[in-house]
C-alpha positions as a Markdown table, in Angstrom:
| # | Residue | x | y | z |
|---|---|---|---|---|
| 1 | Unk | -43.4 | -83.2 | 87.4 |
| 2 | Unk | -45.3 | -80.4 | 89.2 |
| 3 | Unk | -43.8 | -79.0 | 92.3 |
| 4 | Unk | -45.1 | -80.4 | 95.5 |
| 5 | Unk | -46.2 | -78.3 | 98.5 |
| 6 | Unk | -47.9 | -78.9 | 101.8 |
| 7 | Unk | -49.5 | -76.9 | 104.5 |
| 8 | Unk | -46.2 | -76.7 | 106.3 |
| 9 | Unk | -43.5 | -76.2 | 103.7 |
| 10 | Unk | -43.2 | -73.8 | 100.7 |
| 11 | Unk | -43.1 | -75.4 | 97.3 |
| 12 | Unk | -39.8 | -76.2 | 95.5 |
| 13 | Unk | -40.6 | -73.5 | 92.9 |
| 14 | Unk | -41.1 | -70.8 | 95.6 |
| 15 | Unk | -37.9 | -71.8 | 97.3 |
| 16 | Unk | -35.9 | -71.5 | 94.1 |
| 17 | Unk | -37.4 | -68.2 | 93.0 |
| 18 | Unk | -35.9 | -65.2 | 94.8 |
| 19 | Unk | -38.4 | -62.9 | 96.3 |
| 20 | Unk | -38.8 | -59.2 | 95.3 |
| 21 | Unk | -37.8 | -58.3 | 98.9 |
| 22 | Unk | -34.6 | -60.3 | 98.7 |
| 23 | Unk | -33.6 | -58.7 | 95.3 |
| 24 | Unk | -34.4 | -55.2 | 96.6 |
| 25 | Unk | -32.3 | -55.9 | 99.7 |
| 26 | Unk | -29.4 | -57.1 | 97.6 |
| 27 | Unk | -29.7 | -54.1 | 95.3 |
| 28 | Unk | -29.7 | -51.7 | 98.3 |
| 29 | Unk | -26.7 | -53.5 | 99.8 |
| 30 | Unk | -24.7 | -53.1 | 96.5 |
| 31 | Unk | -25.6 | -49.5 | 96.2 |
| 32 | Unk | -24.7 | -48.9 | 99.9 |
| 33 | Unk | -21.1 | -50.0 | 99.1 |
| 34 | Unk | -20.8 | -48.2 | 95.8 |
| 35 | Unk | -19.3 | -44.7 | 96.0 |
| 36 | Unk | -19.4 | -42.3 | 93.1 |
| 37 | Unk | -19.4 | -38.6 | 94.1 |
| 38 | Unk | -20.3 | -36.5 | 97.2 |
| 39 | Unk | -19.8 | -32.9 | 98.3 |
| 40 | Unk | -17.2 | -32.2 | 101.0 |
| 41 | Unk | -15.6 | -29.4 | 103.0 |
| 42 | Unk | -11.9 | -28.6 | 103.2 |
| 43 | Unk | -10.4 | -28.7 | 106.7 |
| 44 | Unk | -6.7 | -28.7 | 105.7 |
| 45 | Unk | -4.5 | -28.0 | 102.7 |
| 46 | Unk | -0.9 | -29.2 | 101.8 |
| 47 | Unk | 1.0 | -27.7 | 98.9 |
| 48 | Unk | 2.7 | -31.1 | 98.3 |
| 49 | Unk | 3.8 | -32.3 | 95.8 |
| 50 | Unk | 1.2 | -33.2 | 94.9 |
| 51 | Unk | -1.2 | -30.7 | 96.4 |
| 52 | Unk | -3.7 | -32.4 | 98.6 |
| 53 | Unk | -6.6 | -31.6 | 101.0 |
| 54 | Unk | -8.1 | -33.0 | 104.1 |
| 55 | Unk | -11.9 | -33.0 | 103.9 |
| 56 | Unk | -15.0 | -33.8 | 105.8 |
| 57 | Unk | -17.9 | -35.3 | 103.7 |
| 58 | Unk | -20.7 | -32.7 | 103.8 |
| 59 | Unk | -23.7 | -35.0 | 103.9 |
| 60 | Unk | -24.5 | -37.6 | 106.4 |
| 61 | Unk | -25.6 | -41.1 | 105.2 |
| 62 | Unk | -27.4 | -44.2 | 106.3 |
| 63 | Unk | -26.1 | -47.8 | 105.9 |
| 64 | Unk | -27.8 | -51.2 | 106.2 |
| 65 | Unk | -28.1 | -52.4 | 109.8 |
| 66 | Unk | -27.2 | -56.0 | 110.4 |
| 67 | Unk | -30.2 | -57.5 | 112.1 |
| 68 | Unk | -31.9 | -60.9 | 112.5 |
| 69 | Unk | -35.2 | -59.8 | 113.9 |
| 70 | Unk | -38.3 | -60.7 | 112.0 |
| 71 | Unk | -39.6 | -57.1 | 112.1 |
| 72 | Unk | -36.4 | -55.7 | 110.5 |
| 73 | Unk | -36.3 | -58.5 | 107.9 |
| 74 | Unk | -39.7 | -57.3 | 106.6 |
| 75 | Unk | -38.2 | -53.9 | 105.7 |
| 76 | Unk | -34.7 | -52.5 | 105.1 |
| 77 | Unk | -33.3 | -51.4 | 108.4 |
| 78 | Unk | -30.7 | -48.6 | 108.4 |
| 79 | Unk | -28.6 | -46.7 | 110.8 |
| 80 | Unk | -26.7 | -43.4 | 110.5 |
| 81 | Unk | -23.0 | -43.4 | 109.7 |
| 82 | Unk | -20.4 | -40.8 | 110.5 |
| 83 | Unk | -17.4 | -41.0 | 108.2 |
| 84 | Unk | -13.9 | -40.0 | 109.3 |
| 85 | Unk | -11.8 | -37.1 | 107.9 |
| 86 | Unk | -10.3 | -38.1 | 104.6 |
| 87 | Unk | -6.6 | -37.2 | 104.6 |
| 88 | Unk | -4.3 | -36.4 | 101.6 |
| 89 | Unk | -6.9 | -36.3 | 98.9 |
| 90 | Unk | -5.3 | -35.1 | 95.7 |
| 91 | Unk | -7.0 | -32.1 | 94.1 |
| 92 | Unk | -7.8 | -31.4 | 90.4 |
| 93 | Unk | -5.8 | -28.4 | 89.1 |
| 94 | Unk | -7.1 | -26.8 | 85.9 |
| 95 | Unk | -4.3 | -26.8 | 83.4 |
| 96 | Unk | -2.6 | -28.4 | 80.3 |
| 97 | Unk | 0.1 | -27.8 | 77.8 |
| 98 | Unk | 2.6 | -26.7 | 80.4 |
| 99 | Unk | 0.3 | -24.1 | 82.1 |
| 100 | Unk | -1.9 | -24.3 | 85.2 |
| 101 | Unk | -4.4 | -22.2 | 87.0 |
| 102 | Unk | -4.0 | -22.4 | 90.8 |
| 103 | Unk | -6.1 | -21.0 | 93.6 |
| 104 | Unk | -5.2 | -20.6 | 97.3 |
| 105 | Unk | -7.4 | -23.3 | 98.8 |
| 106 | Unk | -8.6 | -22.5 | 102.3 |
| 107 | Unk | -10.4 | -24.2 | 105.2 |
| 108 | Unk | -14.1 | -24.1 | 104.6 |
| 109 | Unk | -13.9 | -24.3 | 100.8 |
| 110 | Unk | -16.4 | -26.7 | 99.3 |
| 111 | Unk | -15.3 | -29.4 | 96.8 |
| 112 | Unk | -16.7 | -32.4 | 95.0 |
| 113 | Unk | -15.2 | -35.7 | 95.8 |
| 114 | Unk | -15.2 | -38.4 | 93.1 |
| 115 | Unk | -14.1 | -41.9 | 93.8 |
| 116 | Unk | -11.8 | -43.8 | 91.4 |
| 117 | Unk | -12.8 | -47.0 | 89.8 |
| 118 | Unk | -9.4 | -48.5 | 90.8 |
| 119 | Unk | -6.6 | -47.9 | 93.2 |
| 120 | Unk | -4.8 | -44.5 | 92.7 |
| 121 | Unk | -1.7 | -45.1 | 94.8 |
| 122 | Unk | 0.6 | -46.3 | 92.0 |
| 123 | Unk | -0.4 | -43.6 | 89.5 |
| 124 | Unk | -0.3 | -40.8 | 92.2 |
| 125 | Unk | 3.2 | -41.8 | 93.2 |
| 126 | Unk | 4.8 | -42.6 | 89.8 |
| 127 | Unk | 2.6 | -41.3 | 87.0 |
| 128 | Unk | 2.6 | -43.3 | 83.8 |
| 129 | Unk | 5.3 | -44.7 | 81.5 |
| 130 | Unk | 6.2 | -42.7 | 78.5 |
| 131 | Unk | 5.1 | -45.6 | 76.3 |
| 132 | Unk | 1.5 | -44.9 | 77.3 |
| 133 | Unk | 1.6 | -41.8 | 75.1 |
| 134 | Unk | 1.9 | -44.1 | 72.0 |
| 135 | Unk | -0.6 | -46.7 | 73.1 |
| 136 | Unk | 1.7 | -48.9 | 75.2 |
| 137 | Unk | 1.1 | -50.2 | 78.7 |
| 138 | Unk | 0.9 | -47.5 | 81.4 |
| 139 | Unk | 2.9 | -49.5 | 83.9 |
| 140 | Unk | 0.3 | -48.6 | 86.6 |
| 141 | Unk | -1.2 | -51.7 | 88.2 |
| 142 | Unk | -3.6 | -51.8 | 91.2 |
| 143 | Unk | -2.1 | -52.9 | 94.5 |
| 144 | Unk | -5.4 | -54.5 | 95.5 |
| 145 | Unk | -8.9 | -55.0 | 94.2 |
| 146 | Unk | -10.7 | -52.2 | 95.9 |
| 147 | Unk | -13.1 | -50.0 | 93.8 |
| 148 | Unk | -14.8 | -46.7 | 94.5 |
| 149 | Unk | -13.1 | -46.6 | 97.9 |
| 150 | Unk | -12.9 | -43.7 | 100.3 |
| 151 | Unk | -9.1 | -44.1 | 100.0 |
| 152 | Unk | -9.2 | -43.3 | 96.3 |
| 153 | Unk | -11.0 | -39.9 | 96.3 |
| 154 | Unk | -10.1 | -36.9 | 94.1 |
| 155 | Unk | -11.3 | -33.4 | 95.1 |
| 156 | Unk | -12.6 | -31.1 | 92.4 |
| 157 | Unk | -12.6 | -27.5 | 93.7 |
| 158 | Unk | -15.3 | -25.0 | 92.9 |
| 159 | Unk | -18.5 | -26.8 | 93.9 |
| 160 | Unk | -20.7 | -24.4 | 95.9 |
| 161 | Unk | -23.8 | -24.7 | 98.1 |
| 162 | Unk | -26.4 | -21.9 | 98.0 |
| 163 | Unk | -25.0 | -20.1 | 101.1 |
| 164 | Unk | -21.6 | -19.8 | 99.4 |
| 165 | Unk | -22.9 | -19.0 | 95.9 |
| 166 | Unk | -21.1 | -16.3 | 94.0 |
| 167 | Unk | -22.9 | -13.0 | 93.9 |
| 168 | Unk | -23.1 | -10.9 | 90.8 |
| 169 | Unk | -22.3 | -13.8 | 88.5 |
| 170 | Unk | -21.5 | -12.4 | 85.0 |
| 171 | Unk | -23.6 | -13.9 | 82.2 |
| 172 | Unk | -21.8 | -11.9 | 79.4 |
| 173 | Unk | -18.1 | -12.4 | 80.1 |
| 174 | Unk | -15.5 | -14.8 | 81.6 |
| 175 | Unk | -14.1 | -13.6 | 84.9 |
| 176 | Unk | -11.1 | -14.3 | 87.2 |
| 177 | Unk | -12.3 | -12.7 | 90.4 |
| 178 | Unk | -12.5 | -12.7 | 94.1 |
| 179 | Unk | -15.7 | -13.7 | 95.7 |
| 180 | Unk | -16.5 | -10.2 | 96.9 |
| 181 | Unk | -15.7 | -8.6 | 93.4 |
| 182 | Unk | -13.0 | -6.4 | 94.8 |
| 183 | Unk | -10.6 | -7.9 | 92.3 |
| 184 | Unk | -11.9 | -8.8 | 88.8 |
| 185 | Unk | -10.2 | -9.6 | 85.5 |
| 186 | Unk | -13.1 | -9.5 | 83.0 |
| 187 | Unk | -12.9 | -11.0 | 79.5 |
| 188 | Unk | -15.7 | -10.0 | 77.2 |
| 189 | Unk | -16.2 | -9.8 | 73.5 |
| 190 | Unk | -15.8 | -6.0 | 73.7 |
| 191 | Unk | -12.6 | -6.1 | 75.6 |
| 192 | Unk | -10.7 | -6.9 | 78.8 |
| 193 | Unk | -11.3 | -5.0 | 82.0 |
| 194 | Unk | -9.1 | -5.2 | 85.1 |
| 195 | Unk | -10.5 | -3.9 | 88.4 |
| 196 | Unk | -8.3 | -4.0 | 91.5 |
| 197 | Unk | -7.0 | -1.7 | 94.3 |
| 198 | Unk | -3.5 | -1.9 | 92.9 |
| 199 | Unk | -2.1 | -3.4 | 89.7 |
| 200 | Unk | 1.6 | -4.3 | 89.2 |
| 201 | Unk | 3.2 | -5.4 | 86.0 |
| 202 | Unk | 6.7 | -7.0 | 86.2 |
| 203 | Unk | 8.4 | -7.7 | 82.9 |
| 204 | Unk | 11.9 | -9.3 | 83.0 |
| 205 | Unk | 12.7 | -8.1 | 79.5 |
| 206 | Unk | 10.3 | -5.4 | 78.1 |
| 207 | Unk | 6.7 | -4.3 | 78.1 |
| 208 | Unk | 5.0 | -3.2 | 74.9 |
| 209 | Unk | 1.6 | -1.5 | 74.4 |
| 210 | Unk | 0.3 | -1.2 | 70.9 |
| 211 | Unk | -2.9 | 0.9 | 70.6 |
| 212 | Unk | -4.2 | 3.8 | 68.5 |
| 213 | Unk | -4.9 | 5.6 | 71.7 |
| 214 | Unk | -3.8 | 5.2 | 75.3 |
| 215 | Unk | -5.7 | 7.0 | 78.1 |
| 216 | Unk | -4.0 | 7.6 | 81.4 |
| 217 | Unk | -5.5 | 9.1 | 84.6 |
| 218 | Unk | -4.6 | 12.5 | 85.8 |
| 219 | Unk | -2.4 | 11.2 | 88.6 |
| 220 | Unk | -0.3 | 9.0 | 86.4 |
| 221 | Unk | 3.4 | 8.9 | 87.4 |
| 222 | Unk | 6.4 | 7.9 | 85.4 |
| 223 | Unk | 9.6 | 7.0 | 87.3 |
| 224 | Unk | 7.9 | 8.5 | 90.5 |
| 225 | Unk | 7.2 | 11.8 | 88.7 |
| 226 | Unk | 3.7 | 13.1 | 88.0 |
| 227 | Unk | 3.2 | 13.1 | 84.2 |
| 228 | Unk | 0.8 | 16.0 | 83.8 |
| 229 | Unk | 2.3 | 18.4 | 86.3 |
| 230 | Unk | 6.0 | 18.1 | 85.7 |
| 231 | Unk | 8.2 | 21.1 | 84.6 |
| 232 | Unk | 11.3 | 21.3 | 82.3 |
| 233 | Unk | 14.5 | 23.1 | 83.1 |
| 234 | Unk | 16.6 | 25.3 | 80.8 |
| 235 | Unk | 13.7 | 26.4 | 78.6 |
| 236 | Unk | 14.7 | 28.9 | 75.8 |
| 237 | Unk | 12.7 | 30.5 | 73.0 |
| 238 | Unk | 13.3 | 29.1 | 69.6 |
| 239 | Unk | 13.4 | 25.7 | 67.9 |
| 240 | Unk | 15.5 | 23.9 | 70.5 |
| 241 | Unk | 14.4 | 21.0 | 72.7 |
| 242 | Unk | 13.7 | 21.2 | 76.4 |
| 243 | Unk | 15.7 | 19.4 | 79.0 |
| 244 | Unk | 14.7 | 16.3 | 80.8 |
| 245 | Unk | 11.8 | 16.1 | 83.3 |
| 246 | Unk | 12.8 | 17.4 | 86.8 |
């Protein structure tokens, strides 16, 4: 039977078919509640364990505004939203195999926040069971059903906006460096270069240098004695050896 309509009521077919506006509003509402990643700025740092930061999200956002007015129903109405400081956000630390690379995180550093699919609390507190390494259950279960929540953010350090971009970025080598290039460890195919005001090597057992040639500067000192300008005592002509450096 064909759907009936009148001059006063919509047809049954139109009432059962969602409008494009309704679907768009539903899609926007879902996306408004879905958090994936966003830049943020560090306002505090705790060594831990685990190491965490307090951050302010760097971008403002708009959310749907609850309204019942006819004018707002014809278009998606939004309002600005200011988010609170996110406290105790765990940070990603580059590492593996028993080694880690750490940096002294400071206020003003920029990071990328990613929001976990599930609750992080249990894993963050207890890690995973050893059976997980062989394919067993991890033993980490969510404490509630929240997903992509502000409470489950992880900070990835190193994201930079244009004003904080690294100057003199090397395109031919890997570098561990300070932002101002005053300290640089440069690893290139041709060799390793270390540039710094002072370099100290502390070896608990021994230090060995194997090279066909070693070049030292003119002001090199050994045991607090200048290498090129030292003198020897008790020098005698002949085939004997000199005394120790004085």
